[in-house]
C-alpha positions in Angstrom: 305.6 -84.7 113.4 308.4 -82.6 112.1 311.2 -80.9 114.1 309.7 -77.5 113.4 306.2 -78.6 114.5 307.7 -79.7 117.9 309.6 -76.4 118.3 306.4 -74.5 117.6 304.5 -76.5 120.2 307.2 -76.2 122.8 307.7 -72.4 122.4 303.9 -72.0 122.2 303.5 -73.7 125.6 306.1 -71.4 127.2 304.4 -68.3 125.8 301.0 -69.5 127.1 302.6 -70.2 130.5 304.0 -66.7 130.6 300.6 -65.2 129.7 299.0 -67.5 132.4 301.5 -66.0 134.9 300.3 -62.5 133.9 296.7 -63.6 134.3 297.5 -65.2 137.7 299.0 -61.9 139.0 295.8 -60.0 138.1 293.1 -62.6 138.9 294.8 -64.8 141.6 293.9 -67.9 139.5 297.0 -70.1 139.9 298.9 -70.5 136.6 299.2 -74.2 137.5 295.4 -74.6 137.2 295.5 -72.9 133.7 298.3 -75.2 132.7 296.4 -78.3 133.7 293.4 -77.1 131.7 295.6 -76.4 128.7 296.9 -79.9 128.9 293.4 -81.3 129.1 292.4 -79.2 126.1 295.4 -80.4 124.1 294.5 -84.0 124.9 290.9 -83.5 123.6 292.3 -81.9 120.5 294.8 -84.7 119.9 292.1 -87.3 120.4 289.7 -85.7 118.0 292.4 -85.4 115.4 293.5 -89.0 116.1 297.2 -88.0 116.2 299.5 -90.6 117.7 301.7 -89.5 120.6 304.2 -91.3 122.8 303.8 -92.1 126.5 304.6 -88.9 128.3 304.3 -90.6 131.7 307.9 -91.9 131.1 309.3 -88.3 131.5 306.8 -86.9 134.0 308.7 -88.0 137.2 312.0 -86.6 135.9 310.5 -83.3 135.0 308.7 -83.1 138.3 311.7 -83.9 140.4 314.0 -81.3 138.8 311.1 -78.8 138.9 310.6 -79.5 142.7 314.3 -79.0 143.4 314.5 -75.7 141.6 311.2 -74.4 143.1 312.3 -75.1 146.7 315.8 -73.8 146.0 314.3 -70.6 144.5 312.0 -70.1 147.5 314.8 -70.7 150.0 317.1 -68.2 148.2 314.5 -65.5 149.0 314.6 -66.1 152.8 316.7 -64.0 155.1 317.2 -65.4 158.6 317.2 -63.5 161.9 316.3 -64.5 165.4 313.0 -62.8 165.2 311.9 -65.4 162.6 312.4 -68.3 165.0 308.7 -68.0 165.9 307.6 -68.2 162.3 309.9 -71.1 161.5 308.8 -73.0 164.6 305.1 -72.5 164.0 305.5 -73.4 160.3 307.3 -76.7 161.2 304.9 -77.9 163.8 301.9 -76.7 161.7 303.3 -78.7 158.7 303.9 -81.8 160.9 300.6 -81.8 162.7 298.6 -81.1 159.5 300.5 -83.9 157.6 299.9 -86.5 160.3 296.3 -85.5 160.9 295.5 -85.5 157.1 297.3 -88.9 156.6 295.1 -90.4 159.4 291.8 -89.1 157.9 292.6 -90.0 154.3 293.8 -93.4 155.4 290.3 -94.0 156.8 288.7 -92.8 153.6 290.9 -95.0 151.4 290.2 -98.0 153.7 286.4 -97.4 153.3 286.9 -97.2 149.5 289.2 -100.2 149.0 289.1 -102.3 152.2 292.8 -103.0 151.7 295.1 -103.6 154.7 296.1 -100.6 156.8 299.7 -100.4 155.6 298.6 -100.1 152.0 296.1 -97.5 152.8 298.6 -95.4 154.7 301.1 -95.6 151.8 298.4 -94.4 149.4 297.2 -91.6 151.8 300.6 -89.9 152.1 300.8 -88.4 148.5 297.3 -86.8 149.1 298.4 -85.3 152.4 301.5 -83.2 151.3 301.2 -79.5 150.5 302.8 -78.8 147.1 305.4 -76.1 147.5 305.6 -75.9 143.7 302.1 -74.3 143.8 302.0 -72.8 147.3 305.2 -70.7 147.0 304.2 -68.9 143.7 300.7 -68.4 145.0 301.9 -66.7 148.2 303.8 -64.0 146.2 301.0 -61.4 146.8 300.8 -62.0 150.5 302.4 -59.8 153.1 306.0 -60.6 154.1 305.1 -62.6 157.3 302.5 -64.7 155.6 304.6 -65.3 152.6 307.5 -66.6 154.7 305.2 -68.8 156.7 303.9 -70.4 153.4 307.4 -70.9 152.1 308.6 -72.5 155.3 305.4 -74.5 155.9 305.1 -75.9 152.3 308.8 -76.7 152.2 308.6 -78.5 155.6 305.5 -80.3 154.4 307.4 -81.6 151.3 310.4 -82.7 153.4 308.4 -84.4 156.1 306.1 -86.0 153.5 309.1 -87.5 151.7 310.6 -88.7 155.0 307.3 -90.4 156.0 306.8 -91.8 152.5 310.3 -93.3 152.4 309.8 -94.7 155.9 306.4 -96.2 154.9 307.5 -97.9 151.7 310.7 -99.3 153.1 309.2 -100.6 156.4 306.2 -102.9 155.7 306.5 -103.9 159.4 307.5 -101.5 162.1 310.3 -102.5 164.5 312.9 -100.6 166.7 315.5 -101.0 163.9 313.1 -99.1 161.6 313.4 -96.0 163.8 317.2 -96.5 164.2 317.5 -96.5 160.5 315.3 -93.4 160.2 317.4 -91.5 162.8 320.6 -92.5 161.0 319.3 -91.4 157.6 318.2 -88.1 159.1 321.6 -87.6 160.6 323.3 -88.4 157.3 321.3 -86.0 155.3 321.9 -83.2 157.8 325.6 -83.9 157.7 325.6 -84.1 153.9 323.6 -80.8 153.8 326.2 -79.0 156.0 329.1 -80.3 153.8 327.3 -79.4 150.5 326.6 -75.8 151.8 330.2 -75.1 152.5 331.5 -76.8 149.4 329.1 -75.0 147.0 329.9 -71.6 148.6 333.6 -72.3 148.2 333.2 -73.4 144.6 331.1 -70.3 143.8 333.9 -68.1 145.1 336.7 -69.9 143.2 335.1 -70.4 139.8 336.3 -68.0 137.1 334.6 -69.6 134.1 331.8 -67.6 132.7 329.5 -70.6 133.1 329.1 -71.5 136.7 325.5 -71.3 137.9 324.3 -74.3 135.9 327.2 -76.2 137.4 326.0 -75.3 140.9 322.5 -76.4 140.1 323.8 -79.6 138.4 325.8 -80.4 141.6 322.7 -79.9 143.7 320.6 -82.1 141.5 323.4 -84.8 141.5 323.6 -84.8 145.3 319.8 -84.8 145.6 319.5 -87.8 143.2 322.2 -89.8 145.1 320.6 -89.1 148.4 317.1 -90.1 147.1 318.5 -93.3 145.6 319.4 -94.3 149.2 316.0 -93.1 150.5 317.4 -90.0 152.2 315.2 -87.0 152.4 317.4 -84.9 150.1 315.0 -82.0 149.9 316.5 -80.9 153.3 319.7 -80.4 151.4 318.1 -78.1 148.8 316.3 -76.0 151.4 319.3 -75.6 153.7 321.6 -74.8 150.8 319.5 -71.9 149.6 319.1 -70.6 153.1 322.8 -70.9 153.8 323.9 -69.2 150.6 321.5 -66.3 151.1 322.5 -65.8 154.8 326.2 -66.6 154.6 327.1 -62.9 154.8 325.5 -62.7 158.3 328.1 -65.1 159.7 330.6 -63.0 161.7 333.4 -65.5 162.1 336.6 -63.9 160.8 338.1 -67.1 159.4 334.9 -68.0 157.6 334.5 -64.6 156.1 338.1 -64.5 154.8 337.9 -68.0 153.2 334.4 -68.3 151.9 332.9 -64.8 151.3 334.0 -62.8 148.3 333.3 -59.5 146.6 330.7 -60.5 144.0 328.7 -62.9 146.3 325.5 -60.7 146.3 325.5 -60.3 142.6 326.2 -64.0 142.0 323.3 -64.9 144.3 321.0 -62.6 142.4 321.9 -64.3 139.1 321.6 -67.8 140.7 318.1 -66.9 141.9 317.1 -65.5 138.5 318.4 -68.6 136.7 316.7 -71.0 139.2 313.4 -69.1 138.9 313.4 -69.1 135.1 314.4 -72.8 134.9 311.7 -73.7 137.4 309.2 -71.8 135.3 310.1 -73.8 132.2 310.0 -77.2 134.0 306.7 -76.3 135.9 305.2 -75.4 132.5 305.9 -78.7 130.8 305.2 -80.8 133.9 301.7 -79.6 134.5 300.7 -79.4 130.9 301.9 -83.0 130.4 300.1 -84.1 133.6 296.9 -82.6 132.3 297.5 -84.2 129.0 297.9 -87.6 130.4 294.6 -87.5 132.4 291.5 -89.2 131.2 288.9 -86.7 132.2 286.0 -89.0 131.2 286.8 -91.0 134.4 285.7 -88.0 136.4 282.1 -88.8 135.5 282.2 -91.6 138.0 280.1 -90.3 140.9 281.9 -92.4 143.6 285.2 -90.8 142.5 283.7 -87.3 142.8 282.1 -88.1 146.2 285.3 -89.6 147.6 287.3 -86.7 146.2 285.0 -84.3 148.0 285.5 -86.1 151.3 289.3 -86.0 150.9 289.2 -82.3 150.1 287.0 -81.7 153.2 289.4 -83.6 155.4 292.4 -81.6 154.0 290.8 -78.2 154.9 289.1 -79.4 158.1 292.4 -80.6 159.6 294.2 -77.5 158.3 291.8 -75.1 159.9 292.0 -76.9 163.3 295.8 -77.0 163.3 296.3 -73.4 162.1 294.0 -72.2 164.9 296.5 -73.7 167.3 299.9 -72.9 165.6 299.0 -69.6 163.9 296.3 -68.0 165.9 296.0 -64.8 163.9 295.6 -64.0 160.2 294.3 -67.5 159.2 292.8 -66.1 156.0 294.0 -66.6 153.2 296.7 -69.1 154.5 294.0 -71.6 155.5 293.1 -72.0 151.8 296.7 -72.4 150.6 297.0 -76.2 150.8 297.3 -77.2 147.2 298.2 -80.7 146.1 300.4 -80.8 143.0 303.9 -81.7 141.9 305.1 -83.5 145.1 301.8 -85.4 145.4 302.1 -86.6 141.8 305.8 -87.6 142.3 305.1 -89.6 145.4 302.1 -91.3 143.8 304.1 -92.4 140.8 306.9 -93.6 143.1 304.5 -96.0 144.9 305.6 -99.6 144.3 303.2 -101.4 142.0 302.3 -103.8 144.8 301.0 -101.0 146.9 298.9 -99.2 144.2 295.1 -99.4 144.6 293.1 -99.3 141.4 290.2 -97.5 143.0 292.6 -94.7 144.0 294.1 -94.1 140.5 295.5 -91.2 138.6 292.1 -89.7 137.9 291.4 -89.6 141.7 294.7 -87.8 142.2 293.9 -85.4 139.4 290.6 -84.6 141.0 292.3 -83.7 144.3 295.0 -81.6 142.6 292.4 -79.8 140.6 290.0 -79.4 143.5 292.6 -78.0 145.9 293.8 -75.5 143.3 290.2 -74.3 142.8 289.6 -74.0 146.6 292.9 -72.0 146.9 291.9 -69.7 144.0 288.4 -69.0 145.4 289.8 -68.6 149.0 292.5 -66.1 148.1 290.0 -64.1 145.9 287.4 -64.1 148.7 289.9 -63.0 151.3 291.2 -60.2 149.1 287.6 -59.0 148.5 286.8 -59.2 152.1 289.9 -57.2 153.1 289.1 -54.5 150.5 285.6 -54.3 151.8 286.9 -53.7 155.4 289.4 -51.1 154.1 286.5 -49.2 152.4 
């Protein structure tokens, strides 16, 4: 394959992804779903033409990690904090926590019935299936009203963060002891402290940089700190979310010393450019990640009736738990939020980060693909149904 052929393919994928975004804005079909189908179509074409390709799974986790960082950062840069939003933030946090724990419990039972493995292994495998993907949920919430959109951004981001915390805790603690919780508390304190330091330092750097290239430097520093934190099993997504929130709300801090040292004239314009760069970079990475994920799937394994049946039970447990918890934590306006529980980028990353000793053959990549695909379809149909119902009421 020549250099020009590769360039044609890469640029073609970006163009298709842009068109998919336009289609998604009109039809409410998530562009991620279309990207997955594009990847599957490319795999079928390559197989029929018998063209040799390299193992894309080697780059999938890296693409996904950077994409996740940028998507959460982009979403947090949109959020403006005020005291009136405490209720939304609180309900989103407890909703994410209760839904995550409830879903892990039910899916653990399902995986145990499938594999009959020990409880610890089943829990570790259940966690990737239980986390809402902010990479899909945040873009899908763009058409919702402001309150629901903010709830989805906070809830999906909290779900990612809590999912990573629980996942790291599970894979590093085969046996639970008091020291396990002490370590968890210490790591949580460290990441909160690191987040506070990073917020201040990055804002200071943004104000002092005079070079015409500075936003990629800011993003590179974020990725560097995230990677260092994750290598020590810290939940570094907290840092990404808090940094975006802090930068976008720094102008609301009234302390005179803080404003004189850290705030500067072009802060608003710089934040706008930083948001635009993050959004476009996330778009590119999301495009390649989901196309590659679809490309690496063996769709013929989906003909297995037990896989389909178990996938259905997992999807039913996801939305059953979600409905019950949202009725408690968000008593009004459940539709279409109840359908926005996609599995995607974060689920895939956590699954591929499972140690080989914990992986269950019966719960393989095709099983994960089925849940990712199924949750995207449910979300698409749910949003479309809710919109049609609302228009019917208005008429």
